[in-house]
GUDREN-52529 format. One record per atom (N, C-alpha, C): residue number from 1; residue in one letter; chain; atom name; x, y, z. Coordinates in steps of 0.2 Angstrom, whole numbers. Example, Ala and Ser with C-alpha at 12.3 -4.5 7.8 and 13.67 -1.06 7.14 Angstrom:
+-----+------+-------+------+-------+-------+-------+
|  nr | rest | kette | atom |    px |    py |    pz |
+-----+------+-------+------+-------+-------+-------+
|   1 |    A |     A |    N |    66 |   -28 |    39 |
|   1 |    A |     A |   CA |    62 |   -22 |    39 |
|   1 |    A |     A |    C |    66 |   -16 |    39 |
|   2 |    S |     A |    N |    64 |   -11 |    35 |
|   2 |    S |     A |   CA |    68 |    -5 |    36 |
|   2 |    S |     A |    C |    64 |     0 |    39 |
+-----+------+-------+------+-------+-------+-------+
end
This chain:
+-----+------+-------+------+-------+-------+-------+
|  nr | rest | kette | atom |    px |    py |    pz |
+-----+------+-------+------+-------+-------+-------+
|   1 |    V |     A |    N |    24 |   213 |   -90 |
|   1 |    V |     A |   CA |    30 |   218 |   -90 |
|   1 |    V |     A |    C |    30 |   222 |   -96 |
|   2 |    Y |     A |    N |    29 |   218 |  -102 |
|   2 |    Y |     A |   CA |    28 |   222 |  -108 |
|   2 |    Y |     A |    C |    23 |   227 |  -108 |
|   3 |    L |     A |    N |    17 |   225 |  -106 |
|   3 |    L |     A |   CA |    11 |   229 |  -106 |
|   3 |    L |     A |    C |    13 |   235 |  -101 |
|   4 |    A |     A |    N |    16 |   235 |   -96 |
|   4 |    A |     A |   CA |    18 |   240 |   -91 |
|   4 |    A |     A |    C |    23 |   245 |   -95 |
|   5 |    A |     A |    N |    27 |   242 |   -99 |
|   5 |    A |     A |   CA |    32 |   246 |  -103 |
|   5 |    A |     A |    C |    28 |   250 |  -108 |
|   6 |    V |     A |    N |    24 |   247 |  -112 |
|   6 |    V |     A |   CA |    20 |   251 |  -117 |
|   6 |    V |     A |    C |    16 |   256 |  -114 |
|   7 |    S |     A |    N |    13 |   255 |  -108 |
|   7 |    S |     A |   CA |     9 |   260 |  -105 |
|   7 |    S |     A |    C |    13 |   266 |  -102 |
|   8 |    H |     A |    N |    19 |   264 |   -99 |
|   8 |    H |     A |   CA |    23 |   269 |   -97 |
|   8 |    H |     A |    C |    26 |   274 |  -103 |
|   9 |    L |     A |    N |    28 |   271 |  -108 |
|   9 |    L |     A |   CA |    30 |   274 |  -114 |
|   9 |    L |     A |    C |    25 |   279 |  -116 |
|  10 |    H |     A |    N |    19 |   277 |  -117 |
|  10 |    H |     A |   CA |    14 |   281 |  -119 |
|  10 |    H |     A |    C |    13 |   287 |  -114 |
|  11 |    L |     A |    N |    12 |   286 |  -108 |
|  11 |    L |     A |   CA |    11 |   291 |  -103 |
|  11 |    L |     A |    C |    17 |   296 |  -103 |
|  12 |    T |     A |    N |    23 |   294 |  -103 |
|  12 |    T |     A |   CA |    28 |   298 |  -103 |
|  12 |    T |     A |    C |    29 |   303 |  -109 |
|  13 |    H |     A |    N |    26 |   301 |  -114 |
|  13 |    H |     A |   CA |    26 |   305 |  -120 |
|  13 |    H |     A |    C |    19 |   309 |  -121 |
|  14 |    G |     A |    N |    15 |   309 |  -116 |
|  14 |    G |     A |   CA |     9 |   313 |  -115 |
|  14 |    G |     A |    C |     3 |   310 |  -119 |
|  15 |    F |     A |    N |     3 |   303 |  -120 |
|  15 |    F |     A |   CA |    -2 |   300 |  -124 |
|  15 |    F |     A |    C |    -6 |   296 |  -119 |
|  16 |    R |     A |    N |   -12 |   294 |  -120 |
|  16 |    R |     A |   CA |   -16 |   290 |  -116 |
|  16 |    R |     A |    C |   -14 |   283 |  -117 |
|  17 |    S |     A |    N |   -14 |   279 |  -112 |
|  17 |    S |     A |   CA |   -11 |   272 |  -112 |
|  17 |    S |     A |    C |   -16 |   268 |  -116 |
|  18 |    P |     A |    N |   -14 |   264 |  -121 |
|  18 |    P |     A |   CA |   -18 |   259 |  -125 |
|  18 |    P |     A |    C |   -20 |   253 |  -121 |
|  19 |    T |     A |    N |   -17 |   252 |  -115 |
|  19 |    T |     A |   CA |   -18 |   246 |  -111 |
|  19 |    T |     A |    C |   -23 |   247 |  -106 |
|  20 |    S |     A |    N |   -25 |   254 |  -104 |
|  20 |    S |     A |   CA |   -30 |   255 |   -99 |
|  20 |    S |     A |    C |   -37 |   255 |  -102 |
|  21 |    N |     A |    N |   -41 |   252 |   -98 |
|  21 |    N |     A |   CA |   -48 |   251 |  -100 |
|  21 |    N |     A |    C |   -49 |   248 |  -107 |
|  22 |    N |     A |    N |   -45 |   243 |  -108 |
|  22 |    N |     A |   CA |   -46 |   239 |  -114 |
|  22 |    N |     A |    C |   -49 |   232 |  -113 |
|  23 |    P |     A |    N |   -55 |   231 |  -114 |
|  23 |    P |     A |   CA |   -59 |   225 |  -112 |
|  23 |    P |     A |    C |   -56 |   219 |  -115 |
|  24 |    T |     A |    N |   -53 |   219 |  -121 |
|  24 |    T |     A |   CA |   -50 |   213 |  -124 |
|  24 |    T |     A |    C |   -44 |   211 |  -121 |
|  25 |    L |     A |    N |   -40 |   216 |  -120 |
|  25 |    L |     A |   CA |   -33 |   215 |  -116 |
|  25 |    L |     A |    C |   -35 |   213 |  -109 |
|  26 |    N |     A |    N |   -39 |   215 |  -106 |
|  26 |    N |     A |   CA |   -41 |   213 |   -99 |
|  26 |    N |     A |    C |   -43 |   206 |   -99 |
|  27 |    L |     A |    N |   -47 |   204 |  -104 |
|  27 |    L |     A |   CA |   -50 |   197 |  -104 |
|  27 |    L |     A |    C |   -44 |   192 |  -106 |
|  28 |    A |     A |    N |   -39 |   194 |  -110 |
|  28 |    A |     A |   CA |   -33 |   190 |  -112 |
|  28 |    A |     A |    C |   -29 |   189 |  -106 |
|  29 |    T |     A |    N |   -28 |   195 |  -102 |
|  29 |    T |     A |   CA |   -23 |   194 |   -96 |
|  29 |    T |     A |    C |   -27 |   190 |   -91 |
|  30 |    Q |     A |    N |   -33 |   190 |   -90 |
|  30 |    Q |     A |   CA |   -37 |   186 |   -85 |
|  30 |    Q |     A |    C |   -36 |   179 |   -87 |
|  31 |    G |     A |    N |   -37 |   177 |   -94 |
|  31 |    G |     A |   CA |   -36 |   170 |   -97 |
|  31 |    G |     A |    C |   -29 |   167 |   -95 |
|  32 |    I |     A |    N |   -24 |   172 |   -96 |
|  32 |    I |     A |   CA |   -17 |   169 |   -95 |
|  32 |    I |     A |    C |   -16 |   167 |   -88 |
|  33 |    Q |     A |    N |   -19 |   172 |   -84 |
|  33 |    Q |     A |   CA |   -18 |   171 |   -76 |
|  33 |    Q |     A |    C |   -22 |   164 |   -74 |
|  34 |    R |     A |    N |   -28 |   163 |   -77 |
|  34 |    R |     A |   CA |   -32 |   157 |   -76 |
|  34 |    R |     A |    C |   -29 |   151 |   -78 |
|  35 |    S |     A |    N |   -25 |   151 |   -84 |
|  35 |    S |     A |   CA |   -22 |   145 |   -87 |
|  35 |    S |     A |    C |   -16 |   143 |   -82 |
|  36 |    Q |     A |    N |   -13 |   148 |   -78 |
|  36 |    Q |     A |   CA |    -8 |   146 |   -74 |
|  36 |    Q |     A |    C |   -10 |   143 |   -67 |
|  37 |    G |     A |    N |   -17 |   143 |   -66 |
|  37 |    G |     A |   CA |   -19 |   140 |   -60 |
|  37 |    G |     A |    C |   -19 |   146 |   -55 |
|  38 |    P |     A |    N |   -23 |   144 |   -49 |
|  38 |    P |     A |   CA |   -23 |   149 |   -44 |
|  38 |    P |     A |    C |   -16 |   150 |   -41 |
|  39 |    V |     A |    N |   -15 |   156 |   -39 |
|  39 |    V |     A |   CA |    -8 |   158 |   -36 |
|  39 |    V |     A |    C |    -7 |   154 |   -30 |
|  40 |    H |     A |    N |   -11 |   153 |   -26 |
|  40 |    H |     A |   CA |   -10 |   149 |   -20 |
|  40 |    H |     A |    C |    -8 |   142 |   -21 |
|  41 |    L |     A |    N |   -10 |   139 |   -27 |
|  41 |    L |     A |   CA |    -9 |   132 |   -29 |
|  41 |    L |     A |    C |    -2 |   131 |   -33 |
|  42 |    R |     A |    N |     1 |   137 |   -35 |
|  42 |    R |     A |   CA |     7 |   136 |   -40 |
|  42 |    R |     A |    C |    12 |   134 |   -35 |
|  43 |    P |     A |    N |    17 |   129 |   -38 |
|  43 |    P |     A |   CA |    22 |   127 |   -34 |
|  43 |    P |     A |    C |    27 |   133 |   -32 |
|  44 |    K |     A |    N |    29 |   134 |   -26 |
|  44 |    K |     A |   CA |    34 |   139 |   -25 |
|  44 |    K |     A |    C |    41 |   137 |   -27 |
|  45 |    R |     A |    N |    45 |   142 |   -29 |
|  45 |    R |     A |   CA |    52 |   140 |   -31 |
|  45 |    R |     A |    C |    56 |   144 |   -26 |
|  46 |    L |     A |    N |    58 |   140 |   -21 |
|  46 |    L |     A |   CA |    62 |   143 |   -16 |
|  46 |    L |     A |    C |    70 |   143 |   -18 |
|  47 |    P |     A |    N |    73 |   147 |   -16 |
|  47 |    P |     A |   CA |    80 |   148 |   -17 |
|  47 |    P |     A |    C |    84 |   142 |   -14 |
|  48 |    I |     A |    N |    90 |   140 |   -18 |
|  48 |    I |     A |   CA |    94 |   135 |   -15 |
|  48 |    I |     A |    C |    98 |   138 |    -9 |
|  49 |    T |     A |    N |    99 |   135 |    -4 |
|  49 |    T |     A |   CA |   103 |   138 |     2 |
|  49 |    T |     A |    C |   110 |   135 |     1 |
|  50 |    T |     A |    N |   115 |   137 |     5 |
|  50 |    T |     A |   CA |   121 |   135 |     5 |
|  50 |    T |     A |    C |   121 |   127 |     8 |
|  51 |    R |     A |    N |   117 |   126 |    12 |
|  51 |    R |     A |   CA |   117 |   119 |    15 |
|  51 |    R |     A |    C |   114 |   114 |     9 |
|  52 |    M |     A |    N |   109 |   116 |     5 |
|  52 |    M |     A |   CA |   107 |   112 |    -1 |
|  52 |    M |     A |    C |   113 |   112 |    -6 |
|  53 |    L |     A |    N |   116 |   117 |    -7 |
|  53 |    L |     A |   CA |   122 |   117 |   -12 |
|  53 |    L |     A |    C |   127 |   111 |   -10 |
|  54 |    E |     A |    N |   129 |   112 |    -3 |
|  54 |    E |     A |   CA |   134 |   107 |    -1 |
|  54 |    E |     A |    C |   131 |   100 |    -1 |
|  55 |    K |     A |    N |   125 |    99 |     0 |
|  55 |    K |     A |   CA |   122 |    92 |    -1 |
|  55 |    K |     A |    C |   122 |    90 |    -8 |
|  56 |    L |     A |    N |   120 |    94 |   -13 |
|  56 |    L |     A |   CA |   120 |    92 |   -20 |
|  56 |    L |     A |    C |   128 |    90 |   -22 |
|  57 |    L |     A |    N |   132 |    94 |   -20 |
|  57 |    L |     A |   CA |   139 |    93 |   -21 |
|  57 |    L |     A |    C |   142 |    86 |   -18 |
|  58 |    Q |     A |    N |   139 |    85 |   -12 |
|  58 |    Q |     A |   CA |   141 |    78 |    -9 |
|  58 |    Q |     A |    C |   137 |    72 |   -13 |
|  59 |    L |     A |    N |   131 |    73 |   -16 |
|  59 |    L |     A |   CA |   128 |    68 |   -20 |
|  59 |    L |     A |    C |   131 |    67 |   -26 |
|  60 |    L |     A |    N |   135 |    72 |   -29 |
|  60 |    L |     A |   CA |   139 |    71 |   -35 |
|  60 |    L |     A |    C |   145 |    66 |   -34 |
|  61 |    E |     A |    N |   146 |    65 |   -28 |
|  61 |    E |     A |   CA |   152 |    60 |   -27 |
|  61 |    E |     A |    C |   150 |    53 |   -28 |
|  62 |    T |     A |    N |   144 |    51 |   -29 |
|  62 |    T |     A |   CA |   141 |    44 |   -30 |
|  62 |    T |     A |    C |   143 |    41 |   -37 |
|  63 |    D |     A |    N |   143 |    35 |   -37 |
|  63 |    D |     A |   CA |   145 |    31 |   -43 |
|  63 |    D |     A |    C |   142 |    33 |   -50 |
|  64 |    P |     A |    N |   136 |    35 |   -51 |
|  64 |    P |     A |   CA |   133 |    36 |   -57 |
|  64 |    P |     A |    C |   137 |    41 |   -61 |
|  65 |    F |     A |    N |   141 |    45 |   -58 |
|  65 |    F |     A |   CA |   144 |    51 |   -62 |
|  65 |    F |     A |    C |   151 |    50 |   -63 |
|  66 |    S |     A |    N |   153 |    51 |   -70 |
|  66 |    S |     A |   CA |   160 |    50 |   -72 |
|  66 |    S |     A |    C |   164 |    57 |   -69 |
|  67 |    K |     A |    N |   170 |    56 |   -69 |
|  67 |    K |     A |   CA |   174 |    62 |   -67 |
|  67 |    K |     A |    C |   172 |    68 |   -71 |
|  68 |    H |     A |    N |   172 |    68 |   -77 |
|  68 |    H |     A |   CA |   170 |    74 |   -81 |
|  68 |    H |     A |    C |   163 |    76 |   -80 |
|  69 |    D |     A |    N |   158 |    72 |   -79 |
|  69 |    D |     A |   CA |   152 |    74 |   -77 |
|  69 |    D |     A |    C |   152 |    78 |   -70 |
|  70 |    R |     A |    N |   155 |    75 |   -66 |
|  70 |    R |     A |   CA |   156 |    77 |   -59 |
|  70 |    R |     A |    C |   158 |    84 |   -59 |
|  71 |    L |     A |    N |   164 |    85 |   -62 |
|  71 |    L |     A |   CA |   167 |    92 |   -62 |
|  71 |    L |     A |    C |   163 |    97 |   -66 |
|  72 |    M |     A |    N |   159 |    95 |   -71 |
|  72 |    M |     A |   CA |   155 |    99 |   -75 |
|  72 |    M |     A |    C |   149 |   101 |   -71 |
|  73 |    L |     A |    N |   146 |    97 |   -67 |
|  73 |    L |     A |   CA |   140 |    98 |   -63 |
|  73 |    L |     A |    C |   142 |   103 |   -57 |
|  74 |    K |     A |    N |   148 |   101 |   -54 |
|  74 |    K |     A |   CA |   150 |   105 |   -48 |
|  74 |    K |     A |    C |   151 |   112 |   -50 |
|  75 |    A |     A |    N |   155 |   113 |   -56 |
|  75 |    A |     A |   CA |   156 |   120 |   -59 |
|  75 |    A |     A |    C |   150 |   123 |   -60 |
|  76 |    A |     A |    N |   145 |   120 |   -63 |
|  76 |    A |     A |   CA |   139 |   123 |   -65 |
|  76 |    A |     A |    C |   135 |   125 |   -59 |
|  77 |    L |     A |    N |   134 |   121 |   -54 |
|  77 |    L |     A |   CA |   130 |   122 |   -48 |
|  77 |    L |     A |    C |   133 |   128 |   -44 |
|  78 |    T |     A |    N |   140 |   128 |   -43 |
|  78 |    T |     A |   CA |   143 |   133 |   -39 |
|  78 |    T |     A |    C |   143 |   140 |   -43 |
|  79 |    F |     A |    N |   144 |   139 |   -49 |
|  79 |    F |     A |   CA |   145 |   145 |   -53 |
|  79 |    F |     A |    C |   138 |   149 |   -53 |
|  80 |    G |     A |    N |   132 |   145 |   -54 |
|  80 |    G |     A |   CA |   126 |   148 |   -54 |
|  80 |    G |     A |    C |   124 |   151 |   -47 |
|  81 |    F |     A |    N |   126 |   147 |   -42 |
|  81 |    F |     A |   CA |   124 |   149 |   -35 |
|  81 |    F |     A |    C |   127 |   155 |   -33 |
|  82 |    F |     A |    N |   134 |   155 |   -34 |
|  82 |    F |     A |   CA |   138 |   161 |   -31 |
|  82 |    F |     A |    C |   137 |   167 |   -36 |
|  83 |    G |     A |    N |   135 |   166 |   -42 |
|  83 |    G |     A |   CA |   134 |   171 |   -47 |
|  83 |    G |     A |    C |   127 |   174 |   -47 |
|  84 |    F |     A |    N |   123 |   171 |   -43 |
|  84 |    F |     A |   CA |   116 |   173 |   -43 |
|  84 |    F |     A |    C |   113 |   173 |   -50 |
|  85 |    L |     A |    N |   114 |   167 |   -53 |
|  85 |    L |     A |   CA |   112 |   167 |   -60 |
|  85 |    L |     A |    C |   106 |   162 |   -61 |
|  86 |    R |     A |    N |   102 |   164 |   -66 |
|  86 |    R |     A |   CA |    97 |   159 |   -68 |
|  86 |    R |     A |    C |   100 |   154 |   -73 |
|  87 |    G |     A |    N |    98 |   148 |   -73 |
|  87 |    G |     A |   CA |   101 |   143 |   -77 |
|  87 |    G |     A |    C |   101 |   145 |   -84 |
|  88 |    S |     A |    N |    96 |   148 |   -87 |
|  88 |    S |     A |   CA |    97 |   150 |   -94 |
|  88 |    S |     A |    C |   102 |   155 |   -95 |
|  89 |    E |     A |    N |   105 |   158 |   -90 |
|  89 |    E |     A |   CA |   110 |   163 |   -92 |
|  89 |    E |     A |    C |   117 |   160 |   -93 |
|  90 |    Y |     A |    N |   118 |   154 |   -91 |
|  90 |    Y |     A |   CA |   124 |   150 |   -92 |
|  90 |    Y |     A |    C |   124 |   143 |   -94 |
|  91 |    T |     A |    N |   118 |   141 |   -97 |
|  91 |    T |     A |   CA |   117 |   135 |  -100 |
|  91 |    T |     A |    C |   113 |   136 |  -106 |
|  92 |    V |     A |    N |   113 |   130 |  -110 |
|  92 |    V |     A |   CA |   109 |   130 |  -116 |
|  92 |    V |     A |    C |   104 |   125 |  -116 |
|  93 |    A |     A |    N |    97 |   126 |  -118 |
|  93 |    A |     A |   CA |    92 |   121 |  -117 |
|  93 |    A |     A |    C |    93 |   115 |  -121 |
|  94 |    T |     A |    N |    95 |   116 |  -127 |
|  94 |    T |     A |   CA |    97 |   110 |  -132 |
|  94 |    T |     A |    C |   103 |   111 |  -136 |
|  95 |    R |     A |    N |   106 |   106 |  -138 |
|  95 |    R |     A |   CA |   112 |   107 |  -142 |
|  95 |    R |     A |    C |   110 |   110 |  -149 |
|  96 |    S |     A |    N |   104 |   108 |  -152 |
|  96 |    S |     A |   CA |   102 |   110 |  -158 |
|  96 |    S |     A |    C |   101 |   117 |  -159 |
|  97 |    R |     A |    N |   100 |   120 |  -153 |
|  97 |    R |     A |   CA |    99 |   128 |  -154 |
|  97 |    R |     A |    C |   104 |   132 |  -151 |
|  98 |    F |     A |    N |   110 |   129 |  -150 |
|  98 |    F |     A |   CA |   116 |   133 |  -148 |
|  98 |    F |     A |    C |   118 |   138 |  -153 |
|  99 |    D |     A |    N |   119 |   144 |  -151 |
|  99 |    D |     A |   CA |   121 |   150 |  -155 |
|  99 |    D |     A |    C |   126 |   154 |  -151 |
| 100 |    P |     A |    N |   133 |   153 |  -153 |
| 100 |    P |     A |   CA |   138 |   157 |  -149 |
| 100 |    P |     A |    C |   137 |   164 |  -149 |
| 101 |    R |     A |    N |   133 |   167 |  -153 |
| 101 |    R |     A |   CA |   132 |   174 |  -152 |
| 101 |    R |     A |    C |   127 |   176 |  -146 |
| 102 |    L |     A |    N |   123 |   171 |  -144 |
| 102 |    L |     A |   CA |   118 |   172 |  -139 |
| 102 |    L |     A |    C |   120 |   168 |  -132 |
| 103 |    H |     A |    N |   123 |   162 |  -133 |
| 103 |    H |     A |   CA |   124 |   158 |  -128 |
| 103 |    H |     A |    C |   131 |   158 |  -125 |
| 104 |    P |     A |    N |   133 |   156 |  -119 |
| 104 |    P |     A |   CA |   139 |   157 |  -116 |
| 104 |    P |     A |    C |   144 |   152 |  -119 |
| 105 |    T |     A |    N |   150 |   154 |  -120 |
| 105 |    T |     A |   CA |   156 |   150 |  -122 |
| 105 |    T |     A |    C |   162 |   151 |  -117 |
| 106 |    M |     A |    N |   167 |   146 |  -118 |
| 106 |    M |     A |   CA |   172 |   147 |  -113 |
| 106 |    M |     A |    C |   176 |   154 |  -114 |
| 107 |    S |     A |    N |   175 |   157 |  -120 |
| 107 |    S |     A |   CA |   179 |   163 |  -121 |
| 107 |    S |     A |    C |   175 |   169 |  -117 |
| 108 |    N |     A |    N |   169 |   168 |  -115 |
| 108 |    N |     A |   CA |   166 |   173 |  -111 |
| 108 |    N |     A |    C |   168 |   173 |  -104 |
| 109 |    I |     A |    N |   173 |   169 |  -102 |
| 109 |    I |     A |   CA |   176 |   169 |   -95 |
| 109 |    I |     A |    C |   183 |   172 |   -96 |
| 110 |    T |     A |    N |   184 |   177 |   -92 |
| 110 |    T |     A |   CA |   191 |   180 |   -91 |
| 110 |    T |     A |    C |   194 |   178 |   -84 |
| 111 |    W |     A |    N |   199 |   175 |   -84 |
| 111 |    W |     A |   CA |   202 |   174 |   -77 |
| 111 |    W |     A |    C |   206 |   180 |   -75 |
| 112 |    V |     A |    N |   205 |   182 |   -69 |
| 112 |    V |     A |   CA |   209 |   187 |   -65 |
| 112 |    V |     A |    C |   212 |   185 |   -59 |
| 113 |    K |     A |    N |   217 |   188 |   -56 |
| 113 |    K |     A |   CA |   220 |   186 |   -50 |
| 113 |    K |     A |    C |   216 |   184 |   -45 |
| 114 |    D |     A |    N |   210 |   188 |   -43 |
| 114 |    D |     A |   CA |   206 |   186 |   -38 |
| 114 |    D |     A |    C |   200 |   183 |   -39 |
| 115 |    G |     A |    N |   199 |   180 |   -46 |
| 115 |    G |     A |   CA |   193 |   176 |   -47 |
| 115 |    G |     A |    C |   192 |   176 |   -55 |
| 116 |    M |     A |    N |   186 |   178 |   -57 |
| 116 |    M |     A |   CA |   185 |   177 |   -64 |
| 116 |    M |     A |    C |   179 |   182 |   -66 |
| 117 |    H |     A |    N |   179 |   184 |   -72 |
| 117 |    H |     A |   CA |   174 |   189 |   -75 |
| 117 |    H |     A |    C |   170 |   184 |   -80 |
| 118 |    F |     A |    N |   163 |   186 |   -80 |
| 118 |    F |     A |   CA |   159 |   182 |   -85 |
| 118 |    F |     A |    C |   154 |   186 |   -89 |
| 119 |    L |     A |    N |   154 |   186 |   -95 |
| 119 |    L |     A |   CA |   149 |   190 |   -99 |
| 119 |    L |     A |    C |   143 |   186 |  -100 |
| 120 |    I |     A |    N |   137 |   188 |   -98 |
| 120 |    I |     A |   CA |   131 |   185 |   -99 |
| 120 |    I |     A |    C |   128 |   189 |  -105 |
| 121 |    K |     A |    N |   128 |   185 |  -111 |
| 121 |    K |     A |   CA |   126 |   188 |  -117 |
| 121 |    K |     A |    C |   118 |   189 |  -117 |
| 122 |    K |     A |    N |   114 |   185 |  -114 |
| 122 |    K |     A |   CA |   107 |   185 |  -115 |
| 122 |    K |     A |    C |   104 |   184 |  -108 |
| 123 |    S |     A |    N |    99 |   188 |  -106 |
| 123 |    S |     A |   CA |    96 |   187 |  -100 |
| 123 |    S |     A |    C |    89 |   189 |  -100 |
| 124 |    K |     A |    N |    85 |   186 |   -96 |
| 124 |    K |     A |   CA |    78 |   187 |   -96 |
| 124 |    K |     A |    C |    77 |   195 |   -93 |
| 125 |    T |     A |    N |    81 |   197 |   -89 |
| 125 |    T |     A |   CA |    81 |   204 |   -87 |
| 125 |    T |     A |    C |    84 |   209 |   -91 |
| 126 |    D |     A |    N |    88 |   207 |   -96 |
| 126 |    D |     A |   CA |    91 |   211 |  -101 |
| 126 |    D |     A |    C |    87 |   212 |  -107 |
| 127 |    Q |     A |    N |    81 |   216 |  -107 |
| 127 |    Q |     A |   CA |    77 |   216 |  -113 |
| 127 |    Q |     A |    C |    80 |   218 |  -119 |
| 128 |    V |     A |    N |    85 |   223 |  -119 |
| 128 |    V |     A |   CA |    87 |   225 |  -125 |
| 128 |    V |     A |    C |    94 |   221 |  -128 |
| 129 |    G |     A |    N |    96 |   217 |  -124 |
| 129 |    G |     A |   CA |   101 |   212 |  -126 |
| 129 |    G |     A |    C |   108 |   215 |  -126 |
| 130 |    R |     A |    N |   110 |   220 |  -121 |
| 130 |    R |     A |   CA |   116 |   223 |  -121 |
| 130 |    R |     A |    C |   121 |   218 |  -118 |
| 131 |    G |     A |    N |   119 |   213 |  -114 |
| 131 |    G |     A |   CA |   124 |   209 |  -110 |
| 131 |    G |     A |    C |   126 |   212 |  -104 |
| 132 |    T |     A |    N |   128 |   208 |   -99 |
| 132 |    T |     A |   CA |   130 |   210 |   -93 |
| 132 |    T |     A |    C |   137 |   206 |   -90 |
| 133 |    A |     A |    N |   141 |   210 |   -88 |
| 133 |    A |     A |   CA |   147 |   207 |   -85 |
| 133 |    A |     A |    C |   147 |   206 |   -78 |
| 134 |    I |     A |    N |   148 |   200 |   -75 |
| 134 |    I |     A |   CA |   148 |   199 |   -68 |
| 134 |    I |     A |    C |   155 |   197 |   -66 |
| 135 |    S |     A |    N |   157 |   198 |   -60 |
| 135 |    S |     A |   CA |   163 |   195 |   -57 |
| 135 |    S |     A |    C |   162 |   190 |   -51 |
| 136 |    I |     A |    N |   166 |   185 |   -51 |
| 136 |    I |     A |   CA |   165 |   180 |   -46 |
| 136 |    I |     A |    C |   172 |   179 |   -43 |
| 137 |    G |     A |    N |   173 |   180 |   -36 |
| 137 |    G |     A |   CA |   179 |   179 |   -33 |
| 137 |    G |     A |    C |   180 |   172 |   -29 |
| 138 |    Y |     A |    N |   186 |   171 |   -27 |
| 138 |    Y |     A |   CA |   187 |   165 |   -23 |
| 138 |    Y |     A |    C |   183 |   165 |   -17 |
| 139 |    T |     A |    N |   181 |   160 |   -14 |
| 139 |    T |     A |   CA |   177 |   160 |    -8 |
| 139 |    T |     A |    C |   181 |   157 |    -2 |
| 140 |    G |     A |    N |   186 |   153 |    -4 |
| 140 |    G |     A |   CA |   189 |   149 |     1 |
| 140 |    G |     A |    C |   186 |   143 |     4 |
| 141 |    R |     A |    N |   180 |   142 |     1 |
| 141 |    R |     A |   CA |   176 |   136 |     3 |
| 141 |    R |     A |    C |   177 |   130 |    -1 |
| 142 |    R |     A |    N |   175 |   124 |     1 |
| 142 |    R |     A |   CA |   175 |   118 |    -3 |
| 142 |    R |     A |    C |   171 |   119 |    -9 |
| 143 |    S |     A |    N |   166 |   123 |    -9 |
| 143 |    S |     A |   CA |   162 |   125 |   -14 |
| 143 |    S |     A |    C |   163 |   131 |   -18 |
| 144 |    C |     A |    N |   170 |   133 |   -18 |
| 144 |    C |     A |   CA |   172 |   139 |   -22 |
| 144 |    C |     A |    C |   171 |   138 |   -29 |
| 145 |    P |     A |    N |   167 |   143 |   -32 |
| 145 |    P |     A |   CA |   165 |   142 |   -40 |
| 145 |    P |     A |    C |   171 |   143 |   -44 |
| 146 |    V |     A |    N |   176 |   147 |   -42 |
| 146 |    V |     A |   CA |   182 |   148 |   -46 |
| 146 |    V |     A |    C |   186 |   142 |   -46 |
| 147 |    T |     A |    N |   187 |   139 |   -41 |
| 147 |    T |     A |   CA |   191 |   133 |   -40 |
| 147 |    T |     A |    C |   188 |   127 |   -44 |
| 148 |    M |     A |    N |   181 |   127 |   -44 |
| 148 |    M |     A |   CA |   177 |   122 |   -48 |
| 148 |    M |     A |    C |   178 |   123 |   -55 |
| 149 |    M |     A |    N |   177 |   129 |   -57 |
| 149 |    M |     A |   CA |   178 |   131 |   -64 |
| 149 |    M |     A |    C |   185 |   129 |   -67 |
| 150 |    H |     A |    N |   190 |   131 |   -63 |
| 150 |    H |     A |   CA |   197 |   129 |   -65 |
| 150 |    H |     A |    C |   198 |   122 |   -66 |
| 151 |    A |     A |    N |   195 |   118 |   -61 |
| 151 |    A |     A |   CA |   196 |   111 |   -61 |
| 151 |    A |     A |    C |   192 |   108 |   -68 |
| 152 |    Y |     A |    N |   187 |   111 |   -69 |
| 152 |    Y |     A |   CA |   183 |   108 |   -75 |
| 152 |    Y |     A |    C |   187 |   110 |   -82 |
| 153 |    F |     A |    N |   189 |   117 |   -82 |
| 153 |    F |     A |   CA |   192 |   119 |   -88 |
| 153 |    F |     A |    C |   199 |   115 |   -89 |
| 154 |    D |     A |    N |   203 |   114 |   -83 |
| 154 |    D |     A |   CA |   209 |   110 |   -84 |
| 154 |    D |     A |    C |   208 |   103 |   -86 |
| 155 |    Q |     A |    N |   202 |   100 |   -84 |
| 155 |    Q |     A |   CA |   200 |    93 |   -87 |
| 155 |    Q |     A |    C |   198 |    93 |   -94 |
| 156 |    C |     A |    N |   196 |    99 |   -97 |
| 156 |    C |     A |   CA |   193 |    99 |  -104 |
| 156 |    C |     A |    C |   199 |   100 |  -108 |
| 157 |    K |     A |    N |   205 |   102 |  -106 |
| 157 |    K |     A |   CA |   211 |   104 |  -111 |
| 157 |    K |     A |    C |   213 |    97 |  -114 |
+-----+------+-------+------+-------+-------+-------+
end
């Protein structure tokens, strides 16, 4: 993606693309692709379906989970599912790297009459880091993300 952007920028300004016919760059790109294995052997990442989400929520009702963990996981699963989010857009990989300027905090959620608004501060698809606001409404289902988030937030008070 970065190479395509560099090439496009040069071409739109009337310059020759430094990425075309570059043997070193071509070898590096081929090496990266080879290191990831053949395309047909890479595991497919299929989307979660509504049925899968319901099954996950049902599994959370089992003994190993405390009430707090159960609410947190239900809120995270439904929020990510109905918000069409990548996990990295609403979670933090490790506590030691948490940065409130980049990572989500409770203050990034605004409750509105028909649901909630959420500010995504950092995203893989937001290359310049402007942030993106999304809205999630009530679904009326058992797996409603707004209801789950309310339950989790109420428990955290």
